[in-house]
VOGU-3710 file (C-alpha; in Angstrom, 3 decimals, decimal comma):
1> mfdiqeelkk> -24,198/-31,553/-8,110  -24,528/-29,922/-4,689  -28,051/-30,357/-3,283  -28,430/-27,744/-0,545  -31,481/-29,325/1,091  -29,823/-32,740/1,246  -26,573/-31,284/2,615  -28,481/-29,366/5,311  -29,711/-32,691/6,684  -26,102/-33,895/7,085
11> lpqkpgvymm> -24,944/-30,926/9,177  -23,535/-31,974/12,583  -24,718/-30,475/15,840  -21,177/-29,403/16,736  -19,281/-26,116/16,899  -17,395/-25,019/13,805  -17,008/-22,587/10,910  -19,113/-22,510/7,738  -18,258/-20,977/4,332  -20,824/-19,981/1,718
21> hdakdtiiyi> -19,829/-20,205/-1,990  -21,439/-18,542/-5,012  -21,807/-19,887/-8,582  -18,149/-19,047/-9,357  -17,116/-20,946/-6,224  -16,001/-17,717/-4,565  -16,382/-17,609/-0,784  -18,920/-14,849/-0,123  -19,536/-15,331/3,602  -17,794/-16,975/6,580
31> gkaislrnrv> -19,382/-17,489/9,973  -18,980/-19,530/13,144  -21,540/-21,432/15,169  -21,941/-23,266/18,461  -24,125/-25,675/16,485  -23,474/-25,851/12,748  -26,797/-27,615/12,155  -28,908/-24,949/13,840  -27,015/-21,928/12,470  -26,580/-22,878/8,815
41> rqyfrashne> -30,156/-24,164/8,457  -31,458/-20,790/9,677  -30,290/-19,091/6,475  -32,579/-21,235/4,309  -35,795/-20,894/6,326  -38,404/-18,692/4,682  -39,411/-17,181/8,031  -35,837/-16,288/8,980  -34,900/-12,608/8,595  -31,398/-11,207/9,172
51> glkkeqmvkq> -31,758/-8,110/7,036  -31,405/-7,219/3,357  -27,660/-7,848/3,189  -27,942/-11,473/4,365  -31,028/-11,975/2,210  -29,042/-10,964/-0,901  -26,212/-13,240/0,162  -28,471/-16,281/0,585  -29,808/-15,858/-2,978  -26,252/-16,268/-4,303
61> ierfeyiitd> -25,339/-19,403/-2,332  -24,640/-22,362/-4,614  -22,970/-24,548/-2,005  -21,518/-24,423/1,494  -18,774/-26,213/3,365  -17,859/-26,395/7,024  -15,039/-27,240/9,408  -15,805/-28,873/12,757  -13,931/-27,632/15,848  -13,720/-28,864/19,435
71> selealilec> -15,038/-25,641/20,978  -16,598/-22,273/20,235  -13,230/-20,664/21,056  -11,495/-22,714/18,350  -14,284/-21,769/15,944  -13,762/-18,065/16,736  -10,006/-18,300/16,062  -10,571/-20,179/12,798  -13,282/-17,730/11,711  -10,913/-14,765/12,263
81> nlikehrpky> -8,132/-16,414/10,279  -10,357/-17,386/7,361  -12,031/-13,966/7,127  -8,624/-12,297/7,101  -7,437/-14,616/4,326  -10,500/-14,589/2,046  -12,118/-11,190/2,866  -15,622/-12,375/1,833  -17,982/-9,924/0,162  -20,836/-10,204/2,680
91> ntmlrddkty> -18,846/-10,177/5,919  -18,740/-6,848/7,710  -15,125/-5,868/7,128  -12,627/-3,457/8,584  -11,692/-1,126/5,717  -8,356/-0,263/7,342  -5,450/-2,715/7,282  -2,986/-1,030/9,608  0,089/-2,319/11,337  1,502/-0,377/14,247
101> pyirvtlged> 5,183/0,397/14,714  7,356/-0,671/17,625  10,756/0,389/18,865  13,009/-2,663/19,020  16,166/-2,851/21,145  18,245/-5,795/19,880  19,491/-7,089/23,231  20,516/-10,377/21,615  23,489/-8,604/20,003  26,824/-7,825/21,690
111> fprvlfsrqm> 26,394/-4,186/20,648  22,586/-3,685/20,536  20,778/-1,291/18,216  17,544/0,693/18,577  15,415/0,001/15,502  12,022/0,693/13,924  9,893/-2,457/13,619  6,449/-3,336/12,285  6,388/-6,701/14,048  6,919/-7,948/17,574
121> kkdkskyfgp> 8,744/-11,256/17,333  9,585/-13,796/19,999  13,330/-13,144/20,071  15,866/-11,721/22,514  14,945/-8,130/21,635  13,014/-5,760/23,905  10,022/-4,067/22,293  8,318/-0,779/23,116  4,893/0,093/21,741  2,827/-0,296/19,715
131> ytsagavket> 2,762/3,390/18,746  0,209/5,042/16,491  2,593/7,360/14,662  5,445/5,973/12,571  6,840/9,491/12,264  6,970/9,919/16,044  8,744/6,559/16,411  11,410/7,550/13,876  11,909/10,913/15,600  12,325/9,174/18,958
141> ieliqkiyfl> 14,893/6,703/17,561  16,836/9,548/15,959  16,787/11,453/19,252  18,051/8,417/21,188  20,937/7,990/18,751  21,921/11,635/19,162  21,858/11,400/22,959  23,465/7,989/23,483  25,642/7,621/20,325  24,306/4,151/19,416
151> rtcnqplpkn> 25,175/2,361/16,204  22,708/1,978/13,318  24,746/-0,335/11,067  24,130/-4,080/10,808  27,775/-5,157/10,968  28,392/-8,373/12,918  30,248/-7,140/16,001  32,682/-7,857/17,602  33,671/-10,066/14,631  34,163/-7,091/12,254
161> igkerpclny> 35,776/-4,636/14,694  38,503/-2,664/12,921  37,882/-4,161/9,468  36,343/-0,999/7,962  36,643/2,735/8,519  34,058/4,421/10,791  30,951/5,674/8,997  29,564/9,198/8,700  27,562/8,896/11,937  30,808/8,723/13,915
171> hihqcsapcq> 32,161/11,853/12,249  28,967/13,836/12,959  28,996/12,674/16,608  25,957/10,377/16,442  27,768/7,062/16,977  30,513/5,986/19,385  31,996/3,676/16,690  31,977/0,286/18,442  33,031/-1,034/15,007  36,466/0,482/15,702
181> gyvtkeeyhl> 36,695/-0,548/19,344  36,438/3,106/20,421  33,948/2,114/23,140  34,024/-0,982/25,344  31,167/-3,448/25,487  30,483/-2,438/29,127  30,374/1,288/28,285  28,113/0,623/25,310  25,695/-1,478/27,396  25,496/1,334/29,934
191> rinqaiefln> 24,289/3,621/27,146  21,776/1,008/25,968  20,371/0,723/29,518  20,019/4,517/29,648  18,185/4,432/26,317  15,822/1,776/27,697  15,162/3,990/30,737  14,349/6,809/28,337  11,910/4,603/26,415  10,314/3,582/29,712
201> gnyqtvikel> 9,446/7,243/30,283  12,284/8,332/32,590  12,877/11,659/30,847  13,849/13,782/33,848  17,227/12,073/34,263  18,075/12,755/30,623  16,950/16,385/30,781  18,991/16,958/33,965  22,145/15,464/32,398  21,746/17,482/29,209
211> eekmqiaske> 21,175/20,706/31,163  24,378/20,091/33,127  26,339/19,471/29,934  24,848/22,631/28,382  25,918/24,713/31,391  29,474/23,305/31,306  29,791/23,921/27,558  28,527/27,469/28,001  30,988/28,220/30,824  33,854/26,876/28,727
221> mhfekaieyr> 32,623/29,116/25,873  31,826/26,122/23,613  28,686/27,863/22,443  27,982/25,635/19,415  28,067/22,587/21,684  25,820/24,363/24,182  23,309/25,065/21,392  23,342/21,356/20,440  22,489/20,389/24,029  19,747/23,046/24,146
231> elikavkqvt> 18,161/21,610/20,968  18,344/18,077/22,423  16,627/19,256/25,625  13,920/20,879/23,496  13,450/17,637/21,504  13,183/15,537/24,687  10,563/17,903/26,125  8,545/17,656/22,914  8,500/13,862/23,311  7,394/14,156/26,946
241> qkqkitssdg> 4,566/16,547/26,049  3,067/13,874/23,791  2,571/11,615/26,804  -0,579/12,515/28,727  -1,324/10,777/32,016  -4,769/9,207/31,998  -4,605/6,928/35,031  -2,357/6,172/37,965  -2,560/2,382/37,800  0,157/2,204/35,119
251> edkdiiamas> -1,638/-0,557/33,183  -2,173/-1,213/29,488  -5,689/-0,764/28,159  -7,557/0,164/24,989  -10,632/2,380/25,120  -13,019/1,601/22,258  -16,147/3,429/21,092  -18,001/3,924/17,831  -20,325/6,161/15,846  -22,417/5,010/12,882
261> deedavvqvf> -25,004/5,924/10,277  -26,919/3,779/7,781  -23,900/2,489/5,840  -20,686/3,303/7,689  -19,247/3,118/11,159  -16,129/4,622/12,683  -14,496/2,910/15,650  -12,211/5,113/17,748  -9,465/3,525/19,872  -7,438/5,262/22,591
271> firdgkligr> -4,196/3,382/23,331  -3,059/3,576/26,961  0,315/2,055/27,807  1,788/2,129/31,319  -1,028/4,474/32,313  -0,204/6,962/29,565  -2,207/7,872/26,488  0,344/7,216/23,747  -2,026/7,842/20,855  -5,352/7,179/19,235
281> dhfhisigne> -6,586/5,894/15,907  -9,847/5,368/14,063  -11,085/2,635/11,739  -13,805/2,610/9,092  -16,231/-0,291/8,779  -18,900/-0,826/6,120  -22,103/-1,985/7,816  -25,695/-2,886/6,978  -28,909/-1,587/8,525  -29,362/-4,862/10,377
291> dtrgqvlaif> -25,992/-4,659/12,196  -26,379/-3,570/15,834  -23,720/-1,518/17,609  -22,824/-4,498/19,773  -22,360/-6,684/16,695  -20,149/-4,090/14,994  -17,951/-3,727/18,095  -17,625/-7,521/18,379  -16,646/-7,793/14,702  -14,109/-5,009/15,186
301> lkqfysgtpf> -12,499/-6,731/18,188  -12,155/-10,016/16,314  -10,682/-8,489/13,167  -8,465/-5,875/14,813  -6,907/-8,041/17,515  -6,365/-10,953/15,145  -3,921/-8,712/13,277  -2,028/-6,968/16,072  0,643/-8,732/18,144  -0,012/-6,686/21,291
311> ipkelmlqee> -3,082/-7,344/23,454  -3,665/-4,991/26,430  -4,820/-6,177/29,826  -8,181/-4,363/29,594  -10,618/-3,361/26,874  -13,057/-0,644/27,909  -16,075/-0,569/25,591  -18,928/1,799/24,939  -21,565/-0,913/25,368  -22,052/-4,641/25,856
321> ieeaeviekw> -21,134/-6,914/22,963  -22,136/-10,315/21,715  -19,783/-13,228/22,427  -17,972/-11,219/25,125  -17,019/-14,328/27,095  -15,552/-16,277/24,183  -13,705/-13,184/22,860  -12,223/-12,673/26,339  -10,977/-16,272/26,353  -9,493/-15,875/22,874
331> lsqkrgqkvs> -7,690/-12,616/23,748  -6,442/-14,085/27,036  -5,034/-17,026/25,110  -3,283/-14,694/22,660  -1,864/-12,488/25,432  -0,891/-15,360/27,709  -2,606/-13,566/30,610  -6,136/-12,698/31,615  -7,785/-10,028/29,431  -10,922/-8,272/30,693
341> iyvpkkgtke> -13,652/-6,704/28,570  -16,053/-4,406/30,375  -18,266/-1,322/30,021  -17,463/1,394/32,614  -20,615/2,960/34,079  -19,247/5,949/35,995  -16,187/7,985/36,883  -13,096/8,832/34,834  -13,185/5,631/32,803  -16,759/6,249/31,681
351> klvelasqna> -15,753/9,793/30,641  -12,841/8,438/28,603  -15,194/6,109/26,723  -17,538/9,027/26,083  -14,587/11,073/24,802  -13,699/8,253/22,393  -17,334/8,166/21,258  -17,348/11,918/20,571  -14,122/11,578/18,586  -15,612/8,754/16,528
361> lmvlsqdkek> -18,687/10,876/15,746  -16,491/13,804/14,698  -14,345/11,611/12,410  -17,448/10,038/10,830  -18,907/13,481/10,090  -15,656/14,883/8,690  -14,835/11,795/6,646  -18,327/11,672/5,138  -17,732/15,096/3,619  -14,249/14,100/2,522
371> mkreegrtig> -15,549/10,861/0,991  -18,257/12,755/-0,898  -15,652/15,100/-2,371  -13,343/12,178/-3,193  -16,212/10,259/-4,795  -16,926/13,261/-7,002  -13,276/13,337/-8,109  -13,163/9,612/-8,861  -16,374/7,629/-9,354  -18,366/10,778/-10,160
381> alkeisklln> -15,784/11,785/-12,764  -15,954/8,327/-14,370  -19,732/8,604/-14,546  -19,362/11,932/-16,378  -16,986/10,362/-18,909  -19,180/7,274/-19,420  -22,183/9,533/-20,011  -20,243/11,584/-22,578  -19,200/8,433/-24,430  -22,556/6,696/-23,931
391> leelkrveay> -20,959/3,718/-22,145  -22,973/1,631/-19,689  -20,307/0,892/-17,083  -16,858/2,343/-16,614  -14,660/0,983/-13,834  -11,225/0,266/-15,311  -9,416/2,646/-17,676  -6,019/2,067/-19,307  -3,956/4,862/-20,879  -0,823/4,572/-23,024
401> disnisgfet> 2,061/6,846/-24,011  5,362/6,605/-25,912  8,662/8,260/-24,980  11,945/8,481/-26,923  14,748/10,830/-27,871  14,950/11,040/-31,653  13,871/7,426/-31,824  16,585/6,147/-29,521  15,588/3,758/-26,733  11,853/4,061/-27,370
411> vgsmvvyekg> 9,708/2,996/-24,431  5,977/2,693/-23,803  3,912/3,150/-20,671  0,603/1,694/-19,552  -1,171/3,262/-16,576  -4,354/1,913/-15,006  -7,148/3,716/-13,193  -9,827/1,779/-11,315  -12,861/3,577/-9,908  -11,151/6,844/-10,785
421> kpkrsdyrkf> -7,966/6,133/-8,807  -4,546/5,046/-10,065  -3,875/1,342/-9,563  -0,084/1,420/-9,620  0,329/-2,312/-9,080  -1,075/-2,798/-12,610  1,152/-0,204/-14,312  3,446/-1,692/-16,960  6,544/-0,544/-18,886  7,470/-1,637/-22,421
431> klhtvtgpdd> 10,907/-1,531/-24,008  10,348/-1,543/-27,774  11,864/-4,412/-29,769  10,597/-4,069/-33,362  10,616/-0,313/-34,056  13,597/1,750/-35,239  13,410/5,515/-35,389  10,862/7,966/-33,978  7,699/6,197/-35,152  5,054/6,682/-32,434
441> yasmcevltr> 2,349/4,861/-34,393  4,451/1,735/-34,924  5,632/1,917/-31,315  2,076/2,119/-30,020  1,069/-0,778/-32,266  3,806/-2,944/-30,710  2,903/-1,930/-27,150  -0,816/-2,645/-27,545  -0,213/-5,914/-29,435  2,119/-7,173/-26,709
451> rfshgikeqe> -0,206/-6,056/-23,899  -3,392/-7,685/-25,220  -1,760/-10,769/-26,732  -0,214/-11,451/-23,344  -3,596/-10,858/-21,695  -5,376/-13,318/-24,010  -2,681/-15,923/-23,321  -3,028/-15,473/-19,548  -6,815/-15,771/-19,739  -6,547/-19,027/-21,700
461> elkekqlend> -4,014/-20,475/-19,240  -6,201/-19,593/-16,253  -9,248/-21,033/-17,983  -7,409/-24,311/-18,592  -6,487/-24,449/-14,919  -10,092/-23,512/-13,995  -8,875/-20,520/-11,998  -11,562/-18,081/-13,116  -11,164/-15,777/-10,114  -7,376/-15,481/-10,349
471> ygsftrfpdl> -5,686/-12,656/-12,203  -2,350/-12,446/-13,958  -0,591/-9,163/-14,655  -2,437/-8,597/-17,965  -5,553/-10,737/-17,481  -8,062/-7,984/-16,712  -9,061/-5,951/-19,738  -10,185/-2,308/-19,478  -13,665/-0,906/-19,993  -12,041/1,958/-21,921
481> immdggkgqv> -8,650/2,588/-23,551  -7,459/6,199/-23,581  -4,774/7,144/-26,122  -2,464/10,124/-25,754  -3,458/11,621/-29,081  -6,264/11,982/-31,575  -7,506/10,147/-34,653  -4,197/8,504/-35,626  -3,520/6,941/-32,216  -7,131/5,819/-31,843
491> nialkvleel> -7,090/4,104/-35,251  -3,878/2,259/-34,365  -5,516/0,933/-31,190  -8,713/-0,084/-33,018  -6,672/-1,913/-35,659  -4,782/-3,919/-32,999  -8,019/-4,799/-31,175  -9,669/-5,874/-34,430  -6,744/-8,171/-35,293  -6,981/-9,741/-31,845
501> hlnipvcgmv> -10,811/-10,003/-32,072  -11,356/-7,771/-29,025  -14,153/-5,250/-28,605  -12,996/-2,487/-26,242  -13,988/1,199/-26,610  -11,070/3,499/-27,503  -10,906/7,271/-27,242  -8,129/9,804/-27,760  -7,176/12,579/-25,359  -6,871/15,514/-27,767
511> kddnhrtrgl> -4,611/18,481/-26,990  -4,724/22,054/-28,289  -1,846/24,080/-29,798  -0,575/24,849/-26,294  -0,338/21,118/-25,516  -3,294/21,273/-23,101  -6,130/18,726/-23,099  -9,167/20,117/-24,898  -11,461/17,105/-25,384  -11,920/13,475/-26,395
521> yyqnqeifid> -11,837/11,890/-29,849  -14,354/9,035/-29,958  -16,136/7,228/-32,810  -14,760/9,610/-35,446  -15,759/12,814/-33,708  -14,270/15,191/-31,177  -16,303/15,588/-28,000  -16,095/18,847/-26,079  -15,708/18,623/-22,279  -16,315/21,376/-19,765
531> rhsegfqlit> -12,842/22,328/-18,477  -14,257/22,890/-14,973  -15,890/19,459/-14,700  -14,559/16,570/-12,599  -14,530/14,374/-15,716  -12,186/16,780/-17,493  -9,899/16,959/-14,450  -9,697/13,155/-14,309  -8,835/12,920/-18,026  -6,039/15,446/-17,500
541> riqdeahrfa> -4,699/13,478/-14,517  -4,723/10,226/-16,509  -2,966/11,844/-19,472  -0,324/13,472/-17,252  0,233/10,202/-15,371  0,762/8,180/-18,574  3,218/10,797/-19,810  5,029/10,976/-16,448  5,365/7,204/-16,188  6,834/6,910/-19,714
551> ieyhrslrsk> 9,275/9,798/-19,189  10,305/8,437/-15,780  11,094/5,027/-17,267  13,045/6,574/-20,122  14,997/8,763/-17,699  15,806/5,809/-15,456  17,297/3,944/-18,406  19,436/6,943/-19,326  20,572/7,595/-15,756  21,732/3,995/-15,376
561> gqvhsilddi> 23,822/4,278/-18,525  21,541/1,771/-20,205  20,581/3,863/-23,200  21,442/1,385/-25,861  20,636/2,630/-29,329  20,226/0,263/-32,205  23,627/1,522/-33,433  25,290/-0,405/-30,594  24,231/-3,633/-32,309  26,203/-2,792/-35,492
571> pgigatrrka> 29,632/-4,515/-35,747  32,476/-1,991/-35,598  30,352/0,829/-34,123  31,391/1,750/-30,616  30,523/4,676/-28,348  32,711/7,209/-30,228  31,338/6,416/-33,681  27,772/6,210/-32,329  28,056/9,738/-30,895  29,579/11,020/-34,117
581> lmknflslda> 26,751/9,551/-36,203  24,089/10,992/-33,926  25,764/14,418/-33,947  25,851/14,520/-37,742  22,470/12,946/-38,604  20,352/13,796/-35,520  17,990/10,836/-36,061  18,104/7,125/-36,864  15,899/7,714/-39,874  18,522/10,018/-41,429
591> iqkadietla> 21,297/7,482/-40,747  19,202/4,748/-42,336  18,696/6,802/-45,526  22,379/7,803/-45,911  24,593/6,080/-48,486  28,033/4,560/-47,802  29,920/7,597/-49,144  28,023/10,016/-46,879  28,476/7,773/-43,855  32,231/7,461/-44,478
601> kvpsmneqaa> 32,660/11,277/-44,327  31,525/11,385/-40,675  34,458/12,065/-38,282  35,930/8,839/-36,798  34,167/6,741/-39,448  35,939/4,913/-42,307  34,742/3,032/-45,364  34,601/-0,323/-43,601  32,524/1,110/-40,728  30,267/2,932/-43,227
611> ksvykffhrq> 29,639/-0,312/-45,118  28,801/-2,055/-41,826  26,206/0,598/-40,978  24,691/0,584/-44,468  24,534/-3,220/-44,589  22,853/-3,334/-41,142  19,989/-1,055/-42,205  19,528/-2,556/-45,680  19,630/-6,248/-44,835  16,741/-8,310/-46,214
//
């Protein structure tokens, strides 16, 4: 058994990282220290006060572990990596997990391409960025291809030159077809160099060339071509207008400021590359009352720059931060060059920081209102439903639906909502195995039995492996099951749960004669819901989503030519006879009830085929 007081005595007076575990052995907090002995022991002193958040965390600590490092810098790097991996509950965390796009020119290829990339790798390619808008990057790449006729395919050239016909891009004049040898390697590289100049911000040369081509086309009365050049000039100018000069030193820097209230903070970042403001972005952070602005900014720097491959030369901050020196060393090590962190006190730079601060305050104010509205639509709506059904806590809801065409290729859908929002990673599709004909009750029974039997099995396997905090695809059970129907569907679900010895509330989403949701069926009574309430709107969204997901799956099977009725499994029944049977009987149930004589009268059928069908449906 872990004795905290005894383990505190063994702590070394060295730099390192410590990890706090709760009773389930989940890591709930990660921190770094110049001296592990001094820092970790502070948490367990009665006189020590780091605010309510840390106080709650300390109460949950069952054990701690630590990793010794050679320096505070190593501890900082390790702390960043571990926080990113484990995302502990009590660490102040960035709520945004963004990656920024780059434009990649594949100079390692004989015929380079200009591509969209989310990563900057150490290869022979040249990278431009990072940019804040993926849409703007894609527009720029498309524009470059139109101007310089560069290839977009991934064919290995020159190895494959002439092996295939030129693609559509060649025919619409957006590629010079190096795959056909229509352009030499030297000519192609000249175009690539011009594209690189364009990406470096040399737009005037491009505009001048396009204007000359437009004038020539106009004089030669090639008006459609002249219009194309005019549109290209317009597109280039739109790109140039997005670049606003902020300084004349042509350096890379990030300007960082924040605004906060009791629970949330917004950090605003202006990205300056080559002296130009290429974009801005904001990030939300959940904070506690005890977190100072300097602490929040320091946490942001560590988490943000541990996840981005590009580090600028300068970081201009709103105010002084803790650990500035060690963070500077860490960033310099990542960049491979000196990185400076400083707080401008006057002039243009100070005004830029103030502008970032004002933007952060505006975003915080706007997003608070947006978050309140969103909370009403999601968590607030769940609270309304739980109150109606007299349930204590309602976080996870699962809804089910069945889709078929006259009983053929019956499928089931399971959609999941957590905290009032769809959790699509947990959606599941079911292709029915045991049900023939349009029997929704039997179909739902199979779907629910398979879902929860699988879940019980996963839970037992994880328990055997002592992986209580891991989750399989079906491991987590809902707080409420919502059926697309009334009493009949609810009773089917309750029967399945009873057989599996599970106690989960089940309600039905009841529709009126016009197929519109009118209320909930729960514990043998129909509950009226105000149609204008957020709870009612959420129920409607869940019901529509379950129906959409089932229909979409069914449609995908049909579109792929995979609709395989049970008739296909009968010896001697091919596509022609299957269609004839369906045309005459309209449903599997009718085919199943028909005798041999009736079956034999169907066009394209004979007595032998009729006997085969009858025997298939009446086997013991």
